[in-house]
FITORFI-321120 format. One line per field, with one value per residue: residue number from 1; chain; x, y, z of N, C-alpha, C in turn. Coordinates in steps of 0.1 Angstrom, whole numbers. Layout:
BEGIN
resi	NUM,... $
chain	A,... $
n_xx	X,... $
n_yy	Y,... $
n_zz	Z,... $
ca_xx	X,... $
ca_yy	Y,... $
ca_zz	Z,... $
c_xx	X,... $
c_yy	Y,... $
c_zz	Z,... $
***
This chain:
BEGIN
resi	1,2,3,4,5,6,7,8,9,10,11,12,13,14,15,16,17,18,19,20,21,22,23,24,25,26,27,28,29,30,31,32,33,34,35,36,37,38,39,40,41,42,43,44,45,46,47,48,49,50,51,52,53,54,55,56,57,58,59,60,61,62,63,64,65,66,67,68,69,70,71,72,73,74,75,76,77,78,79,80,81,82,83,84,85,86,87,88,89,90,91,92,93,94,95,96,97,98,99,100,101,102,103,104,105,106,107,108,109,110,111,112,113,114,115,116,117,118,119,120,121,122,123,124,125,126,127,128,129,130,131,132,133,134,135,136,137,138,139,140,141,142,143,144,145,146,147,148,149,150,151,152,153,154,155,156,157,158,159,160,161,162,163,164,165,166,167,168,169,170,171,172,173,174,175,176,177,178,179,180,181,182,183,184,185,186,187,188,189,190,191,192,193,194,195,196,197,198,199,200,201,202,203,204,205,206,207,208,209,210,211,212,213,214,215,216,217,218,219,220,221,222,223,224,225,226,227,228,229,230,231,232,233,234,235 $
chain	A,A,A,A,A,A,A,A,A,A,A,A,A,A,A,A,A,A,A,A,A,A,A,A,A,A,A,A,A,A,A,A,A,A,A,A,A,A,A,A,A,A,A,A,A,A,A,A,A,A,A,A,A,A,A,A,A,A,A,A,A,A,A,A,A,A,A,A,A,A,A,A,A,A,A,A,A,A,A,A,A,A,A,A,A,A,A,A,A,A,A,A,A,A,A,A,A,A,A,A,A,A,A,A,A,A,A,A,A,A,A,A,A,A,A,A,A,A,A,A,A,A,A,A,A,A,A,A,A,A,A,A,A,A,A,A,A,A,A,A,A,A,A,A,A,A,A,A,A,A,A,A,A,A,A,A,A,A,A,A,A,A,A,A,A,A,A,A,A,A,A,A,A,A,A,A,A,A,A,A,A,A,A,A,A,A,A,A,A,A,A,A,A,A,A,A,A,A,A,A,A,A,A,A,A,A,A,A,A,A,A,A,A,A,A,A,A,A,A,A,A,A,A,A,A,A,A,A,A,A,A,A,A,A,A $
n_xx	2779,2747,2731,2700,2679,2648,2626,2603,2612,2636,2657,2661,2669,2694,2708,2710,2725,2749,2757,2761,2783,2802,2805,2816,2839,2853,2860,2878,2872,2858,2827,2797,2774,2749,2715,2687,2652,2620,2595,2575,2566,2585,2607,2600,2598,2624,2651,2675,2700,2691,2703,2709,2685,2671,2641,2613,2582,2557,2547,2537,2512,2521,2526,2554,2552,2537,2555,2578,2570,2565,2591,2605,2592,2601,2628,2642,2665,2671,2682,2665,2662,2639,2630,2617,2593,2572,2563,2542,2540,2557,2551,2538,2559,2578,2567,2574,2600,2620,2653,2664,2651,2650,2647,2636,2649,2677,2701,2735,2757,2743,2734,2758,2766,2745,2747,2772,2766,2748,2763,2781,2763,2754,2779,2782,2760,2766,2791,2811,2819,2843,2835,2852,2852,2858,2851,2851,2850,2826,2810,2794,2771,2779,2758,2741,2750,2741,2751,2781,2792,2809,2813,2823,2850,2844,2836,2808,2792,2763,2740,2716,2711,2721,2738,2774,2804,2832,2866,2882,2891,2875,2888,2897,2873,2864,2881,2875,2848,2825,2828,2808,2783,2785,2789,2806,2791,2797,2822,2817,2801,2796,2776,2752,2740,2719,2701,2689,2663,2652,2664,2677,2692,2708,2705,2705,2681,2677,2670,2642,2638,2651,2677,2697,2718,2744,2747,2770,2770,2787,2790,2766,2757,2774,2767,2740,2742,2756,2738,2715,2728,2733,2706,2699,2715,2704,2680 $
n_yy	1059,1075,1104,1120,1144,1159,1180,1205,1229,1242,1260,1256,1229,1233,1249,1231,1210,1224,1231,1206,1197,1216,1211,1184,1189,1205,1187,1173,1150,1129,1139,1122,1103,1123,1126,1139,1148,1159,1154,1134,1109,1101,1098,1077,1057,1052,1029,1027,1029,1046,1068,1094,1120,1149,1165,1180,1194,1205,1196,1190,1165,1136,1145,1156,1145,1121,1107,1106,1090,1065,1059,1056,1034,1015,1015,1020,1032,1053,1087,1115,1148,1174,1199,1230,1258,1258,1257,1246,1219,1205,1189,1166,1157,1149,1127,1105,1103,1123,1135,1161,1195,1218,1252,1271,1301,1279,1282,1283,1277,1265,1243,1230,1223,1205,1186,1175,1161,1143,1127,1116,1100,1083,1070,1057,1039,1023,1013,985,958,932,903,882,848,816,799,812,842,867,892,922,950,978,990,969,958,954,954,949,925,916,886,869,852,854,873,886,893,909,909,920,898,874,861,863,848,865,865,885,911,935,960,959,961,986,1002,995,1002,1027,1059,1078,1066,1045,1035,1031,1019,1006,986,961,964,976,997,1002,1032,1035,1014,1017,1015,1025,1041,1041,1052,1031,1010,1002,997,977,971,966,959,934,931,941,965,972,1004,1025,1047,1069,1074,1081,1108,1116,1096,1101,1127,1120,1103,1120,1138,1121,1114,1140,1143,1125,1135 $
n_zz	327,320,310,310,295,297,283,271,263,242,249,276,275,262,280,302,291,285,311,322,306,312,340,341,326,344,362,349,334,309,295,302,282,268,264,249,252,241,250,272,263,243,260,277,259,253,253,265,292,322,342,354,355,341,345,332,343,333,303,269,263,282,315,337,363,360,342,357,379,365,356,380,390,372,376,405,413,396,393,398,388,392,371,369,366,382,414,427,422,437,460,448,432,451,461,445,452,442,434,436,434,410,401,374,358,357,382,378,396,417,403,398,425,432,412,418,442,431,414,432,446,426,420,445,445,423,428,432,453,462,479,498,506,522,503,479,458,458,440,446,445,464,476,482,505,538,564,583,605,634,648,675,664,638,608,596,566,560,535,510,495,508,537,541,551,558,549,557,582,604,602,576,562,569,555,529,523,511,526,527,531,549,583,613,640,663,678,668,646,613,595,568,559,541,546,570,593,617,648,682,713,717,698,663,640,612,577,576,602,605,611,639,650,673,690,702,731,730,704,694,688,667,648,644,632,609,597,592,574,553,545,537,515,497,490 $
ca_xx	2768,2740,2724,2689,2672,2635,2620,2598,2618,2649,2666,2664,2677,2707,2714,2713,2736,2761,2761,2767,2796,2812,2807,2826,2852,2860,2865,2888,2868,2849,2813,2790,2764,2738,2704,2676,2639,2611,2583,2576,2564,2598,2616,2595,2601,2639,2654,2688,2701,2686,2711,2705,2675,2666,2628,2603,2568,2547,2550,2526,2510,2523,2534,2566,2548,2534,2567,2588,2565,2567,2605,2609,2586,2609,2642,2641,2678,2673,2684,2657,2660,2627,2634,2604,2590,2560,2566,2531,2541,2568,2546,2536,2572,2585,2561,2582,2614,2630,2666,2664,2641,2657,2638,2640,2661,2686,2713,2746,2764,2734,2734,2771,2766,2736,2753,2783,2759,2742,2774,2786,2753,2755,2791,2780,2751,2771,2804,2810,2830,2844,2834,2860,2850,2867,2846,2854,2847,2813,2811,2781,2771,2781,2744,2734,2755,2733,2759,2792,2791,2819,2807,2834,2862,2839,2831,2797,2787,2749,2736,2702,2711,2723,2750,2786,2814,2843,2880,2888,2886,2867,2896,2897,2860,2864,2889,2869,2834,2824,2826,2796,2771,2787,2793,2809,2783,2801,2833,2812,2791,2796,2763,2749,2729,2707,2692,2685,2648,2651,2674,2676,2705,2716,2704,2701,2673,2680,2664,2628,2640,2657,2691,2698,2732,2747,2752,2776,2765,2796,2789,2752,2755,2781,2759,2727,2746,2760,2725,2708,2735,2731,2693,2698,2722,2696,2667 $
ca_yy	1068,1081,1115,1123,1157,1159,1194,1210,1242,1240,1268,1249,1218,1237,1253,1220,1203,1232,1230,1192,1197,1224,1204,1173,1195,1210,1174,1167,1137,1130,1141,1110,1104,1132,1123,1149,1145,1171,1150,1122,1097,1097,1094,1064,1047,1050,1016,1028,1031,1059,1070,1107,1126,1163,1163,1191,1190,1210,1193,1185,1150,1131,1155,1150,1137,1107,1101,1103,1078,1054,1056,1051,1021,1006,1016,1028,1039,1065,1099,1125,1162,1181,1213,1236,1271,1256,1251,1239,1205,1200,1177,1155,1152,1143,1114,1095,1104,1130,1137,1175,1203,1230,1262,1278,1296,1272,1288,1274,1273,1255,1231,1223,1217,1194,1176,1168,1152,1132,1119,1108,1090,1073,1062,1048,1029,1014,1008,971,953,918,897,870,838,805,792,819,856,872,906,927,964,982,993,957,954,960,956,940,922,908,876,862,853,855,885,883,904,908,916,918,885,864,864,857,848,871,861,897,916,947,971,958,966,1001,1009,992,1007,1041,1065,1087,1059,1034,1041,1021,1022,998,978,948,967,987,997,1009,1041,1033,1003,1020,1016,1036,1039,1048,1055,1018,1001,1007,987,978,961,963,953,921,932,951,968,980,1018,1030,1061,1080,1076,1084,1121,1115,1088,1109,1137,1113,1097,1131,1143,1111,1116,1152,1141,1117,1141 $
ca_zz	332,309,315,302,297,291,285,258,260,237,256,289,272,258,292,310,284,287,325,324,299,320,352,339,322,356,369,339,329,297,298,299,271,271,255,251,247,242,256,281,255,238,271,282,248,252,259,271,307,327,354,359,346,344,340,333,348,323,289,261,265,295,323,343,374,355,336,368,386,357,355,393,391,364,381,417,415,388,401,391,391,387,366,365,372,390,427,433,419,446,468,439,428,463,464,439,456,433,441,439,427,404,396,361,351,366,386,374,408,424,395,401,438,432,403,426,451,423,409,443,449,415,422,456,441,413,433,435,462,463,493,498,516,521,492,467,458,453,437,448,446,478,482,487,518,549,576,586,619,640,657,680,655,625,603,587,557,558,523,506,489,518,546,538,562,552,554,562,595,604,597,561,557,572,544,516,521,509,539,528,534,559,596,624,652,675,674,662,635,604,589,556,562,532,551,584,595,628,658,695,718,719,687,650,634,598,567,581,616,604,617,649,652,685,688,715,735,726,689,690,682,654,640,641,622,596,591,587,563,543,541,529,502,488,489 $
c_xx	2761,2730,2713,2683,2659,2627,2615,2603,2633,2660,2671,2673,2692,2715,2718,2725,2749,2766,2767,2781,2806,2815,2818,2839,2860,2866,2876,2885,2859,2835,2806,2780,2753,2727,2692,2663,2630,2598,2585,2574,2577,2608,2613,2598,2616,2642,2668,2688,2697,2692,2707,2696,2671,2652,2619,2590,2558,2552,2538,2524,2512,2531,2545,2563,2545,2547,2577,2583,2567,2582,2610,2604,2595,2623,2642,2654,2680,2673,2677,2658,2648,2632,2621,2602,2578,2562,2555,2531,2551,2563,2544,2549,2579,2579,2568,2597,2623,2642,2667,2654,2648,2647,2644,2639,2671,2699,2725,2754,2756,2734,2747,2771,2757,2741,2764,2777,2753,2752,2780,2776,2753,2767,2789,2771,2757,2785,2802,2822,2831,2843,2840,2856,2859,2863,2849,2851,2834,2814,2797,2782,2772,2767,2737,2739,2747,2742,2771,2792,2802,2812,2818,2846,2857,2835,2820,2793,2772,2746,2721,2700,2711,2735,2762,2796,2827,2856,2887,2882,2879,2875,2896,2884,2858,2870,2882,2856,2834,2820,2813,2783,2773,2793,2795,2802,2789,2813,2829,2803,2796,2783,2761,2737,2717,2697,2687,2670,2646,2662,2670,2690,2714,2716,2700,2694,2674,2672,2650,2629,2645,2670,2691,2713,2734,2751,2757,2772,2774,2796,2775,2751,2762,2773,2746,2731,2749,2747,2717,2714,2733,2716,2692,2705,2714,2682,2666 $
c_yy	1074,1091,1119,1137,1156,1172,1198,1223,1240,1248,1262,1237,1222,1242,1241,1212,1211,1231,1216,1192,1204,1217,1193,1178,1200,1198,1168,1153,1139,1131,1128,1113,1113,1129,1132,1145,1157,1167,1137,1109,1092,1092,1080,1053,1044,1037,1016,1029,1045,1061,1083,1114,1140,1163,1175,1186,1193,1207,1188,1169,1146,1142,1148,1142,1122,1100,1097,1091,1065,1049,1051,1037,1011,1005,1025,1036,1051,1078,1110,1139,1168,1195,1220,1250,1270,1249,1243,1224,1198,1188,1165,1149,1144,1129,1102,1097,1111,1133,1152,1183,1216,1239,1268,1293,1290,1280,1279,1269,1263,1242,1223,1216,1204,1183,1168,1158,1140,1122,1110,1097,1079,1064,1052,1036,1018,1008,994,966,938,913,883,861,826,797,799,834,859,887,912,943,968,985,981,952,961,963,946,938,913,899,867,863,853,869,882,895,901,916,913,904,874,869,856,858,853,866,873,903,930,959,971,964,981,1008,1007,1000,1022,1048,1074,1079,1047,1041,1030,1025,1016,990,965,951,979,986,1006,1019,1040,1023,1006,1022,1027,1032,1046,1050,1042,1009,1008,995,988,967,957,955,938,920,943,953,976,994,1022,1044,1072,1083,1080,1098,1122,1107,1095,1119,1131,1108,1109,1137,1134,1113,1129,1151,1133,1123,1148 $
c_zz	319,315,305,305,290,294,271,254,255,244,269,286,269,271,301,304,286,301,328,318,307,333,351,334,334,364,361,335,317,301,294,287,276,260,259,245,249,247,263,273,249,248,275,272,247,259,266,286,310,341,361,349,351,337,343,337,337,309,282,263,279,303,331,356,370,350,347,376,378,357,369,395,384,370,393,419,406,396,393,396,385,383,361,371,381,403,433,430,428,454,460,435,439,465,457,441,446,441,445,430,423,398,383,364,361,369,385,387,416,416,398,414,438,423,410,435,443,418,420,447,439,417,434,452,432,417,437,443,461,477,492,509,514,508,479,469,452,452,437,448,461,485,487,500,529,560,576,601,623,650,662,671,641,621,593,579,554,545,520,499,499,527,541,549,555,557,559,575,593,599,582,556,559,560,531,513,519,522,539,531,544,571,606,636,665,670,666,650,627,596,577,559,553,538,565,584,606,638,671,700,719,707,674,644,619,590,572,594,615,611,627,653,665,682,702,718,730,711,685,683,668,644,635,630,608,589,585,574,551,537,532,516,492,485,476 $
***
């Protein structure tokens, strides 16, 4: 993981760095690489990985809205925190799907709560799973799995790449997949909340309506709550 901070205020940079270091120290893990920039041009010129970013809006030269849009275009999975005193930019920031909006001065406890959600999202997106078939093993990010479907005696893993016939049963997949973004809607379906298009009381439409998963009536309320919670965690 690589964490970036882009702000023209040195005090804000130091505060965010300190909060990151304390956060990971409390987890008893080594703090990831922290890289700081004082302007958007330097950030965009950086060639390294960009996993989590704390981004100011009002900066000399390129503003944070432009920089955030450019970074999202290059890597849609980047997790961006907007850190600013100017709430009027909220609508513009939300258009490129910022993860959270933090007001200056940053409250430390709010920072810790939101950072916990960001790290969980990062781990989910980068978590890789082996899909074992009769022909071999294919390793893919969990985020690329759309759904697991039981078809008669077969178990099909639908992914953004293609479909795989798994040698494992549904119970195996229930244990393997991250519980914060996968939900068993029916005995024949485990679905990835990331790929949900819409749903009603009987069906969940996924991947732009390419896949339709059954939803049992008794699970509707729990599924709706899980889905809304998932959306809140990625906001």
